C-alpha positions in Angstrom: -346.8 -45.8 111.3 -346.6 -45.5 115.3 -346.8 -42.8 118.1 -343.7 -40.8 118.4 -343.1 -40.5 122.3 -340.0 -39.4 124.2 -339.4 -40.3 127.9 -337.4 -37.5 129.3 -335.7 -38.3 132.7 -335.1 -34.7 133.0 -336.4 -31.1 132.1 -333.9 -29.5 129.4 -334.6 -25.9 128.7 -332.9 -23.3 126.7 -330.4 -20.3 128.3 -332.9 -17.4 128.8 -330.6 -15.4 125.9 -332.5 -17.3 123.3 -335.9 -15.8 124.4 -334.2 -12.1 124.6 -332.7 -12.7 121.1 -336.6 -13.6 120.1 -335.1 -17.2 119.1 -337.3 -19.2 121.4 -340.4 -18.8 123.6 -340.2 -17.7 127.2 -341.5 -21.1 128.3 -338.9 -22.7 126.4 -335.9 -21.2 128.3 -334.9 -21.6 132.1 -336.0 -18.4 134.1 -333.1 -16.0 134.9 -333.9 -16.0 138.7 -334.7 -19.3 139.6 -335.4 -20.0 143.2 -336.9 -22.7 145.4 -340.7 -22.5 145.6 -341.3 -20.8 142.4 -343.7 -22.3 140.0 -342.9 -22.1 136.3 -344.4 -22.9 132.7 -342.2 -25.0 130.1 -342.6 -25.9 126.6 -341.2 -28.6 124.7 -341.5 -29.3 121.0 -342.7 -33.2 120.4 -344.8 -35.9 122.5 -342.7 -36.0 126.0 -343.5 -38.1 128.8 -342.0 -36.9 132.4 -341.9 -38.5 135.7 -344.5 -36.3 138.0 -344.3 -38.4 141.2 -341.0 -37.0 142.3 -338.2 -34.8 141.6 -336.1 -34.4 138.3 -333.1 -32.1 137.3 -333.8 -29.1 135.4 -331.0 -28.7 132.6 -329.7 -26.3 130.3 -329.6 -27.6 126.8 -327.8 -26.1 123.7 -329.7 -28.5 121.6 -328.4 -31.9 120.0 -328.4 -33.7 123.1 -325.8 -31.2 124.5 -326.7 -30.6 128.4 -325.7 -29.2 131.5 -325.1 -30.5 134.9 -328.4 -30.3 136.7 -329.1 -26.9 137.9 -331.9 -27.5 140.0 -334.3 -30.0 141.4 -337.9 -29.7 140.4 -341.6 -31.3 140.4 -343.3 -31.5 137.1 -346.9 -30.4 138.2 -348.3 -31.1 134.8 -347.8 -32.1 131.4 -350.3 -31.5 128.5 -349.9 -32.7 124.7 -351.1 -30.7 122.3 -351.1 -29.5 118.4 -350.0 -26.6 117.0 -349.9 -26.0 113.3 -349.9 -30.1 112.9 -346.9 -30.4 115.1 -347.3 -32.1 118.4 -346.0 -30.1 121.7 -346.0 -30.6 125.4 -346.4 -27.8 127.6 -346.7 -27.9 131.4 -345.9 -26.7 134.9 -343.2 -27.1 137.5 -341.8 -26.3 140.8 -338.5 -25.7 141.9 -337.8 -27.7 145.0 -334.0 -26.6 145.2 -331.7 -24.6 143.2 -327.9 -25.9 143.0 -324.9 -24.1 143.4 -323.0 -23.9 140.0 -319.8 -23.8 141.5 -320.6 -27.2 143.5 -319.4 -30.4 142.0 -321.7 -32.1 144.2 -323.8 -35.4 142.5 -327.6 -34.1 142.9 -329.2 -37.2 141.2 -328.0 -40.9 140.7 -330.3 -42.0 137.7 -333.7 -41.3 138.6 -333.2 -40.8 142.4 -332.2 -37.6 143.9 -328.9 -38.2 146.1 -329.1 -36.8 149.4 
């Protein structure tokens, strides 16, 4: 028996439509009007570890590791693990540093480093 932990180089959240359909909590989804400087809460199932000493990409996930290109650059401000109905979750807050133009095909991250 071990401790199941996932290390995430990004924050992958669902489309806000999932919240509007009552399929997901608001914190599990990307906010509708993402803007620089905003602080948002997030919620992920499982015990997850995020890099908190720099910028990471915010992605949209459809599940099963189907993810988008980076939508924004964010900084994780806090991440907390907790139990809910005997299941482990990670919740926290992130700050939007930069929102990327969806029509821009520029590379914004190179591995863990933000491309300039």
